[in-house]
The first five atom37 places (N, CA, C, CB, O) and aatype in JSON, in Angstrom:
{
  "aatype": [20, 20, 20, 20, 20, 20, 20, 20, 20, 20, 20, 20, 20, 20, 20, 20, 20, 20, 20, 20, 20, 20, 20, 20, 20, 20, 20, 20, 20, 20, 20, 20, 20, 20, 20, 20, 20, 20, 20, 20, 20, 20, 20, 20, 20, 20, 20, 20, 20, 20, 20, 20],
  "atom_mask": [
    [1, 1, 1, 1, 1],
    [1, 1, 1, 1, 1],
    [1, 1, 1, 1, 1],
    [1, 1, 1, 1, 1],
    [1, 1, 1, 1, 1],
    [1, 1, 1, 1, 1],
    [1, 1, 1, 1, 1],
    [1, 1, 1, 1, 1],
    [1, 1, 1, 1, 1],
    [1, 1, 1, 1, 1],
    [1, 1, 1, 1, 1],
    [1, 1, 1, 1, 1],
    [1, 1, 1, 1, 1],
    [1, 1, 1, 1, 1],
    [1, 1, 1, 1, 1],
    [1, 1, 1, 1, 1],
    [1, 1, 1, 1, 1],
    [1, 1, 1, 1, 1],
    [1, 1, 1, 1, 1],
    [1, 1, 1, 1, 1],
    [1, 1, 1, 1, 1],
    [1, 1, 1, 1, 1],
    [1, 1, 1, 1, 1],
    [1, 1, 1, 1, 1],
    [1, 1, 1, 1, 1],
    [1, 1, 1, 1, 1],
    [1, 1, 1, 1, 1],
    [1, 1, 1, 1, 1],
    [1, 1, 1, 1, 1],
    [1, 1, 1, 1, 1],
    [1, 1, 1, 1, 1],
    [1, 1, 1, 1, 1],
    [1, 1, 1, 1, 1],
    [1, 1, 1, 1, 1],
    [1, 1, 1, 1, 1],
    [1, 1, 1, 1, 1],
    [1, 1, 1, 1, 1],
    [1, 1, 1, 1, 1],
    [1, 1, 1, 1, 1],
    [1, 1, 1, 1, 1],
    [1, 1, 1, 1, 1],
    [1, 1, 1, 1, 1],
    [1, 1, 1, 1, 1],
    [1, 1, 1, 1, 1],
    [1, 1, 1, 1, 1],
    [1, 1, 1, 1, 1],
    [1, 1, 1, 1, 1],
    [1, 1, 1, 1, 1],
    [1, 1, 1, 1, 1],
    [1, 1, 1, 1, 1],
    [1, 1, 1, 1, 1],
    [1, 1, 1, 1, 1]
  ],
  "atom_positions": [
    [[-31.52, -20.62, -7.19], [-30.67, -21.19, -6.17], [-29.2, -21.06, -6.55], [-31.03, -22.65, -5.94], [-28.35, -20.77, -5.7]],
    [[-28.9, -21.27, -7.82], [-27.52, -21.14, -8.29], [-27.0, -19.73, -8.07], [-27.43, -21.52, -9.77], [-25.86, -19.53, -7.65]],
    [[-27.84, -18.76, -8.36], [-27.46, -17.36, -8.21], [-27.13, -17.04, -6.74], [-28.58, -16.44, -8.71], [-26.18, -16.32, -6.45]],
    [[-27.93, -17.6, -5.84], [-27.72, -17.39, -4.41], [-26.38, -17.99, -3.97], [-28.87, -18.01, -3.6], [-25.64, -17.36, -3.21]],
    [[-26.07, -19.18, -4.43], [-24.81, -19.83, -4.06], [-23.61, -19.06, -4.59], [-24.79, -21.27, -4.58], [-22.6, -18.92, -3.89]],
    [[-23.71, -18.57, -5.81], [-22.62, -17.77, -6.37], [-22.41, -16.48, -5.59], [-22.9, -17.46, -7.84], [-21.28, -16.06, -5.35]],
    [[-23.51, -15.85, -5.19], [-23.38, -14.6, -4.44], [-22.77, -14.87, -3.06], [-24.75, -13.91, -4.29], [-21.96, -14.07, -2.58]],
    [[-23.14, -15.97, -2.42], [-22.55, -16.32, -1.12], [-21.06, -16.62, -1.26], [-23.29, -17.53, -0.49], [-20.26, -16.18, -0.44]],
    [[-20.7, -17.36, -2.29], [-19.3, -17.66, -2.54], [-18.5, -16.39, -2.79], [-19.16, -18.61, -3.73], [-17.39, -16.23, -2.3]],
    [[-19.08, -15.48, -3.55], [-18.45, -14.21, -3.85], [-18.21, -13.41, -2.57], [-19.32, -13.4, -4.83], [-17.12, -12.86, -2.37]],
    [[-19.23, -13.35, -1.7], [-19.09, -12.61, -0.44], [-18.05, -13.25, 0.48], [-20.43, -12.54, 0.28], [-17.27, -12.54, 1.12]],
    [[-18.04, -14.56, 0.55], [-17.07, -15.25, 1.4], [-15.64, -15.01, 0.92], [-17.37, -16.76, 1.45], [-14.73, -14.86, 1.73]],
    [[-15.45, -14.99, -0.38], [-14.1, -14.77, -0.93], [-13.63, -13.34, -0.73], [-14.08, -15.11, -2.42], [-12.43, -13.11, -0.58]],
    [[-14.53, -12.37, -0.71], [-14.13, -10.97, -0.57], [-14.04, -10.49, 0.88], [-15.1, -10.1, -1.31], [-13.49, -9.42, 1.13]],
    [[-14.55, -11.26, 1.82], [-14.56, -10.83, 3.22], [-13.15, -10.53, 3.74], [-15.21, -11.89, 4.08], [-12.98, -9.5, 4.4]],
    [[-12.14, -11.35, 3.5], [-10.81, -11.03, 4.03], [-10.26, -9.7, 3.51], [-9.83, -12.15, 3.68], [-9.51, -9.02, 4.21]],
    [[-10.62, -9.32, 2.3], [-10.12, -8.07, 1.75], [-10.78, -6.86, 2.41], [-10.34, -8.02, 0.24], [-10.17, -5.79, 2.49]],
    [[-12.01, -7.02, 2.87], [-12.7, -5.91, 3.51], [-12.16, -5.63, 4.9], [-14.19, -6.19, 3.59], [-12.03, -4.48, 5.3]],
    [[-11.83, -6.68, 5.63], [-11.4, -6.52, 7.03], [-9.9, -6.61, 7.2], [-12.06, -7.55, 7.89], [-9.4, -6.4, 8.3]],
    [[-9.18, -6.91, 6.16], [-7.73, -6.99, 6.25], [-7.27, -8.34, 6.76], [-7.19, -5.89, 7.15], [-8.05, -9.12, 7.31]],
    [[-6.02, -8.59, 6.56], [-5.45, -9.86, 7.01], [-4.48, -9.57, 8.15], [-4.74, -10.61, 5.83], [-3.51, -8.83, 7.96]],
    [[-4.71, -10.14, 9.3], [-3.82, -9.95, 10.43], [-4.29, -8.86, 11.36], [-2.44, -9.65, 9.94], [-5.38, -8.31, 11.22]],
    [[-3.42, -8.56, 12.34], [-3.76, -7.59, 13.38], [-3.45, -6.17, 12.97], [-3.02, -7.91, 14.65], [-3.23, -5.87, 11.79]],
    [[-3.43, -5.31, 13.97], [-3.15, -3.9, 13.71], [-1.69, -3.71, 13.36], [-3.53, -3.03, 14.92], [-0.82, -4.42, 13.87]],
    [[-1.43, -2.75, 12.5], [-0.06, -2.47, 12.13], [0.6, -1.61, 13.2], [0.0, -1.78, 10.77], [-0.05, -0.8, 13.86]],
    [[1.9, -1.8, 13.34], [2.65, -1.0, 14.31], [2.8, 0.41, 13.76], [4.04, -1.64, 14.6], [3.12, 0.58, 12.58]],
    [[2.56, 1.42, 14.57], [2.69, 2.79, 14.07], [4.12, 3.08, 13.64], [2.24, 3.79, 15.14], [5.08, 2.59, 14.24]],
    [[4.25, 3.88, 12.61], [5.58, 4.23, 12.11], [6.3, 5.1, 13.13], [5.48, 4.96, 10.75], [5.69, 5.94, 13.8]],
    [[7.61, 4.89, 13.24], [8.4, 5.67, 14.18], [8.68, 7.05, 13.59], [9.72, 4.94, 14.52], [8.97, 7.2, 12.41]],
    [[8.57, 8.03, 14.44], [8.92, 9.38, 14.0], [10.44, 9.51, 14.02], [8.25, 10.47, 14.91], [11.12, 8.83, 14.78]],
    [[10.95, 10.37, 13.18], [12.39, 10.54, 13.08], [12.97, 11.01, 14.42], [12.73, 11.53, 11.97], [14.07, 10.61, 14.79]],
    [[12.23, 11.86, 15.13], [12.7, 12.37, 16.42], [12.85, 11.23, 17.42], [11.75, 13.44, 16.96], [13.82, 11.19, 18.18]],
    [[11.9, 10.3, 17.43], [11.97, 9.17, 18.36], [13.18, 8.29, 18.06], [10.69, 8.34, 18.29], [13.84, 7.81, 18.99]],
    [[13.46, 8.08, 16.8], [14.6, 7.24, 16.42], [15.9, 7.92, 16.84], [14.6, 6.96, 14.89], [16.82, 7.26, 17.33]],
    [[16.0, 9.23, 16.64], [17.21, 9.95, 17.02], [17.44, 9.89, 18.53], [17.12, 11.4, 16.56], [18.59, 9.84, 18.97]],
    [[16.39, 9.9, 19.3], [16.53, 9.85, 20.75], [16.99, 8.47, 21.23], [15.22, 10.22, 21.42], [17.56, 8.36, 22.31]],
    [[16.76, 7.44, 20.45], [17.11, 6.09, 20.86], [18.56, 5.75, 20.56], [16.21, 5.11, 20.18], [19.07, 4.76, 21.09]],
    [[19.22, 6.52, 19.73], [20.6, 6.23, 19.34], [21.55, 6.74, 20.42], [20.94, 6.86, 17.96], [21.48, 7.9, 20.82]],
    [[22.42, 5.86, 20.88], [23.42, 6.23, 21.87], [24.7, 6.65, 21.13], [23.71, 5.04, 22.87], [25.27, 5.84, 20.41]],
    [[25.15, 7.9, 21.29], [26.33, 8.37, 20.54], [27.58, 7.54, 20.81], [26.61, 9.82, 20.88], [28.37, 7.31, 19.89]],
    [[27.78, 7.09, 22.04], [28.98, 6.31, 22.36], [28.98, 4.97, 21.64], [29.11, 6.1, 23.86], [30.0, 4.56, 21.08]],
    [[27.85, 4.29, 21.67], [27.79, 2.98, 21.0], [27.88, 3.15, 19.49], [26.51, 2.24, 21.38], [28.39, 2.26, 18.79]],
    [[27.39, 4.26, 18.98], [27.49, 4.51, 17.54], [28.96, 4.71, 17.14], [26.66, 5.76, 17.13], [29.39, 4.2, 16.1]],
    [[29.72, 5.44, 17.95], [31.15, 5.65, 17.66], [31.9, 4.31, 17.67], [31.77, 6.62, 18.69], [32.74, 4.06, 16.81]],
    [[31.59, 3.47, 18.65], [32.26, 2.16, 18.72], [31.93, 1.32, 17.51], [31.85, 1.42, 19.99], [32.8, 0.64, 16.96]],
    [[30.68, 1.35, 17.08], [30.28, 0.57, 15.9], [30.99, 1.08, 14.65], [28.76, 0.63, 15.7], [31.4, 0.28, 13.81]],
    [[31.13, 2.4, 14.52], [31.83, 2.95, 13.36], [33.3, 2.57, 13.37], [31.68, 4.46, 13.32], [33.87, 2.3, 12.32]],
    [[33.92, 2.56, 14.55], [35.33, 2.17, 14.64], [35.5, 0.73, 14.22], [35.88, 2.37, 16.07], [36.46, 0.39, 13.52]],
    [[34.57, -0.14, 14.64], [34.68, -1.56, 14.26], [34.48, -1.75, 12.77], [33.66, -2.39, 15.02], [35.11, -2.62, 12.17]],
    [[33.62, -0.95, 12.16], [33.4, -1.08, 10.72], [34.62, -0.59, 9.92], [32.15, -0.29, 10.3], [34.91, -1.13, 8.85]],
    [[35.32, 0.39, 10.43], [36.45, 0.97, 9.7], [37.71, 0.16, 9.85], [36.71, 2.39, 10.17], [38.7, 0.45, 9.17]],
    [[37.73, -0.86, 10.71], [38.93, -1.69, 10.89], [39.23, -2.52, 9.68], [38.79, -2.58, 12.09], [40.2, -3.27, 9.67]]
  ]
}
């Protein structure tokens, strides 16, 4: 009986590691997608403000 309880405890403790913690991860952004999202005009304005 002791052996059975230890094995159940062992399985319960390892279950989160098998299935992961939390939901699905967000897919990584491709470099091309990030480049398309940048607005050149707003980037120039931000650079001017940083250089002040």
